C-alpha positions in Angstrom: 60.1 67.7 18.3 62.0 64.0 19.0 61.1 64.5 22.8 57.2 65.8 22.5 57.3 62.2 20.3 58.7 60.2 22.7 56.3 62.0 25.6 52.8 61.3 23.1 54.0 57.3 22.3 54.4 56.9 26.5 51.3 58.6 27.4 49.5 56.5 24.4 51.0 53.1 26.0 50.1 54.5 30.0 46.4 54.8 28.3 46.6 51.4 27.0 48.2 49.3 30.4 45.4 51.7 32.4 42.7 49.8 29.7 43.9 46.7 29.9 44.2 46.7 33.3 40.8 47.9 34.6 39.2 45.5 31.8 40.7 42.6 33.4 39.6 43.3 37.6 36.3 42.7 37.1 36.4 39.4 36.0 38.9 38.4 38.3 36.5 40.1 41.0 34.1 38.3 39.9 35.8 35.1 40.2 36.7 35.7 43.1 33.6 36.1 44.9 31.7 33.4 43.3 34.5 31.5 44.4 33.8 32.6 48.5 30.1 32.5 48.1 30.4 28.3 47.1 33.1 28.1 49.5 32.7 24.6 52.1 32.1 27.1 55.2 29.7 28.7 53.4 26.3 29.4 55.4 24.6 31.4 51.6 21.2 29.4 51.2 20.5 27.0 48.0 18.2 28.6 46.4 18.6 32.1 44.8 15.4 33.5 45.8 15.5 33.1 49.5 18.3 35.1 52.1 20.9 33.3 54.0 20.8 30.7 56.6 21.5 31.8 60.0 24.7 30.3 61.3 27.5 30.2 63.6 30.9 31.5 62.1 32.8 29.2 61.2 34.8 27.3 63.4 32.5 28.3 66.4 30.4 26.3 69.2 27.2 26.7 70.7 26.9 25.3 74.0 23.3 25.3 75.7 20.1 23.9 77.2 16.9 22.5 77.6 14.9 23.3 80.6 12.3 20.4 81.0 9.3 21.5 82.0 7.8 17.9 82.3 6.4 15.8 85.1 8.7 16.9 88.2 10.7 20.0 86.4 10.4 23.8 87.1 6.7 24.0 85.6 7.1 28.0 86.0 8.3 30.4 83.3 9.9 32.9 85.3 11.8 30.2 87.1 13.1 28.6 84.0 13.9 32.1 82.5 16.2 32.1 85.8 17.7 29.1 85.3 18.9 29.4 81.9 20.6 33.0 83.0 22.1 31.0 85.6 23.8 28.2 83.6 25.3 31.4 80.8 23.2 30.4 78.2 22.3 32.0 74.9 21.1 29.0 72.8 17.9 27.4 74.5 16.1 24.2 72.8 12.0 24.7 73.0 9.7 23.1 71.8 5.9 23.9 69.7 3.6 21.2 69.0 1.2 21.8 65.2 -1.9 21.0 66.4 -1.8 23.5 69.5 -0.6 26.8 67.2 -2.4 29.7 67.3 -0.3 31.8 65.7 1.8 32.3 68.8 3.7 31.1 71.6 4.2 32.9 75.0 7.5 31.4 75.8 9.2 31.4 72.0 8.3 35.2 72.8 9.5 35.8 76.2 12.9 33.5 75.2 13.6 36.1 71.8 12.1 38.8 74.0 15.7 37.9 76.6 17.8 37.8 73.6 18.3 34.2 73.5 19.0 31.6 70.0 16.7 28.9 69.4 17.0 25.4 68.6 13.4 24.7 67.4 11.7 21.3 68.1 8.6 21.2 66.0 6.6 18.4 66.8 3.8 17.1 64.4 1.6 16.1 67.4 1.8 16.4 70.9 4.4 13.3 73.1 3.7 12.4 76.1 0.0 11.1 75.3 1.2 7.4 73.7 2.7 7.1 70.5 1.9 9.5 67.4 1.7 8.9 64.0 3.3 10.7 61.3 2.1 13.2 59.5 0.8 11.7 55.9 -1.0 14.7 53.9 2.2 16.4 53.2 0.5 19.7 51.9 -1.3 19.9 55.0 1.9 20.1 57.0 4.4 22.4 54.8 1.4 25.2 55.0 1.6 24.7 58.7 5.3 24.6 59.3 5.4 27.5 56.7 3.1 29.7 59.5 5.2 28.5 62.3 8.5 29.8 60.1 7.3 32.7 59.3 6.4 34.0 62.6 9.3 32.8 64.1 12.7 32.5 62.5 15.2 29.8 64.9 18.6 29.2 64.2 18.0 25.5 63.9 14.5 23.8 62.9 14.3 19.9 64.8 12.0 18.2 62.6 9.9 15.4 65.7 12.0 14.2 68.5 13.9 11.1 68.4 12.1 9.6 65.2 12.6 6.3 66.3 11.4 6.3 69.5 8.4 3.0 69.7 6.9 6.3 72.7 6.4 9.1 71.0 5.6 7.6 67.5 4.3 5.4 64.7 5.2 4.5 61.5 7.5 3.5 59.0 11.3 5.3 58.8 10.1 6.3 55.3 7.2 8.2 56.3 9.0 10.0 58.6 11.5 10.9 56.2 8.8 12.4 54.2 7.9 14.4 56.6 11.9 16.0 56.9 11.8 16.2 52.9 8.5 18.3 53.3 10.5 20.6 56.0 13.6 21.3 54.7 11.6 21.9 51.6 9.9 24.8 54.0 13.1 25.6 56.0 15.4 26.1 53.3 13.0 28.7 51.7 13.3 30.6 54.1 17.2 30.6 54.6 16.7 28.4 57.7 18.8 25.4 58.9 17.5 21.7 59.4 17.6 18.7 60.8 16.4 15.1 62.1 14.9 14.8 65.4 17.5 12.7 67.3 18.7 9.3 67.3 18.9 7.9 70.2 21.9 6.1 72.0 20.9 2.6 73.1 20.5 1.7 68.8 23.0 3.9 68.4 26.0 1.9 70.2 24.5 -0.8 68.1 25.2 0.4 65.2 28.8 1.1 66.0 28.8 -2.2 66.9 28.0 -3.2 64.3 30.1 -1.4 62.0 32.6 -2.6 63.9 31.3 -5.9 62.8 30.9 -5.3 59.3 34.8 -4.1 58.9 35.7 -7.0 60.4 37.2 -5.1 63.8 35.9 -8.3 65.9 38.7 -6.6 69.0 37.2 -3.5 68.8 33.5 -4.7 68.7 34.1 -6.1 71.4 35.9 -4.1 73.1 33.2 -1.4 72.4 30.5 -3.9 73.2 31.7 -4.1 76.6 32.1 -0.3 76.9 28.6 0.4 76.2 26.2 -2.4 76.4 23.9 -2.9 79.4 25.1 -6.6 81.0 21.3 -8.1 79.0 22.2 -6.1 75.7 25.9 -7.9 76.2 24.5 -11.2 76.8 21.8 -11.0 73.8 24.1 -9.9 71.2 24.3 -10.8 68.3 20.8 -12.6 67.8 19.2 -9.9 70.3 16.2 -12.6 70.6 14.9 -10.1 74.1 15.6 -6.8 72.7 13.0 -7.0 69.5 12.6 -2.9 69.2 16.6 -2.4 69.4 16.6 -5.0 66.7 13.9 -3.0 64.4 15.9 -0.1 66.2 18.9 -1.3 64.1 17.1 -1.5 60.6 15.3 1.7 61.1 18.2 3.5 61.7 20.3 2.1 58.5 17.2 3.5 56.7 17.4 7.0 58.0 21.0 7.1 57.7 21.3 6.0 54.2 18.6 8.9 54.1 19.9 11.2 55.5 23.3 10.9 53.8 21.5 12.1 50.4 18.5 14.5 51.8 19.6 18.0 51.8 19.4 18.1 56.2 22.0 20.6 57.1 23.0 18.3 60.5 22.8 15.1 61.6 21.1 15.3 65.5 21.8 12.9 67.9 21.5 12.1 71.4 23.5 10.8 73.8 23.2 10.6 78.2 26.3 9.5 80.2 27.7 6.6 81.5 26.7 5.0 78.5 25.2 1.3 79.1 24.2 2.0 82.7 20.8 3.6 82.2 18.6 2.3 85.1 21.3 1.0 86.8 22.3 1.4 90.3 25.6 1.9 89.5 25.6 4.8 87.7 24.8 6.5 90.7 28.1 6.3 92.0 30.3 7.0 88.2 32.3 10.1 88.4 34.3 10.6 85.9 33.5 8.9 82.3 35.9 7.3 79.8 34.3 9.7 76.5 35.8 7.4 73.5 32.7 6.1 72.5 31.0 9.3 72.5 33.9 9.9 69.3 33.3 6.7 68.3 29.0 7.6 68.0 30.3 10.6 66.4 32.6 9.3 63.9 30.6 6.6 63.0 27.8 9.0 62.2 29.9 11.6 60.2 31.3 8.5 57.9 27.6 7.5 57.4 26.4 10.5 56.1 28.9 12.7 55.0 27.4 15.4 56.8 28.3 18.2 60.4 27.2 16.1 63.4 24.9 18.0 66.6 23.5 16.9 69.2 20.3 18.4 70.7 19.6 16.3 74.0 23.3 15.3 75.6 23.2 14.2 79.5 23.9 12.6 82.9 22.5 10.3 84.7 23.9 11.1 88.0 24.6 14.4 89.5 28.2 14.0 89.1 30.5 17.6 88.1 33.6 15.9 86.9 31.3 14.3 84.6 29.4 17.6 83.2 33.1 18.7 82.1 34.0 15.2 80.8 30.9 15.7 78.5 31.4 19.0 77.6 35.4 18.8 76.5 34.5 15.7 74.9 32.1 17.6 72.2 33.9 20.8 72.2 37.3 18.3 71.0 34.4 16.6 69.0 33.6 20.3 66.7 30.2 19.8 67.5 28.3 23.2 66.2 26.1 22.7 68.8 25.8 21.3 72.4 22.7 21.3 73.7 22.2 19.9 77.5 19.5 17.9 78.5 18.6 19.3 82.1 15.6 17.5 83.6 15.2 14.9 86.6 13.6 11.9 85.2 13.1 9.5 88.0 15.8 6.7 89.9 18.1 5.7 86.7 17.1 8.5 84.1 18.2 11.8 83.3 18.8 14.8 86.3 18.4 18.5 86.0 21.6 20.9 86.7 19.1 23.3 88.7 16.8 22.2 91.6 13.3 23.3 91.1 13.6 27.2 92.6 16.2 27.8 89.3 19.0 27.8 91.8 21.7 25.7 90.4 23.4 22.1 91.9 26.7 21.5 91.7 26.8 20.0 88.4 25.2 22.9 87.1 27.8 25.3 88.5 30.5 23.3 86.5 28.0 23.9 83.4 27.9 27.3 83.9 31.6 28.1 84.1 32.5 25.8 81.5 30.1 28.2 79.1 31.1 31.3 80.2 35.4 30.0 80.0 34.3 28.6 76.1 
């Protein structure tokens, strides 16, 4: 009898223990789930009624290309596709102009069918025919963008191209910021990531130089200027009396960077070419290896100013040095830029050069690029 009572008591204790454990476990599970859904590396959408944003796995780096179809470059779609295949990329930068949108885009369809992931520039008006205004009817802008992003789901939506480039755009920084806000609203509602059009290198080097000066790091500022500025620009600092557009650009960049810090933008995008400071300079043609310190300083500056992750959807070179390709790519990987999109196009003397020939075949610098992508 005593034994049976003891067994009954132990049964009661076991049942109570199981009950208490089962009551506590769901709360612990919910707590862990909440933490995992809101960690710093999460790519979940901010709005609960949308799907998760497409993204790379944490720590991954995507290296892609833009094979130019502009003047003097590859026009044929099949040849451009061949070039992308030879370059070993899975990420491709492509562009859509809103005024030409008719419900579909032929080359996007081709890229999508071939399995490429797209970094998509969406421009309000076409570039190349002179500077165009930013949109002012933002409801109409959002309607058009919604149509495009209802049809296509790019990896990243890039709003315009080079927001401060006076050959492309007219208008104020605030007008662009208003457009970007509208684009963020539409893109995020569809679970897509969004970034700005691309902060250009010449003004960016001036911003880094000024940042050194503002922090009373005069030795560093002088050293940076010598490494990054063309002789005519170097001789014109700090007043920039002969470079008014650069002086204005610094004011615009300051306003943009302040906005990017507070906007719900996924990345801050910048454009860069090496050897920096040698654009349209005959000396650039003889450079092989480069010191990529300045590239790192620029990325560090943008990160500190905005607190955002930095990408480049346009980076390239002013000559065909294969060693320079490796130098640039190694630095971008070291900096852990999530997206690195190489610009491959011949722009004429003293300008960007391509990784491929007009038949899509690889030049020597293109072969180095393709090997690097394959290895990484």
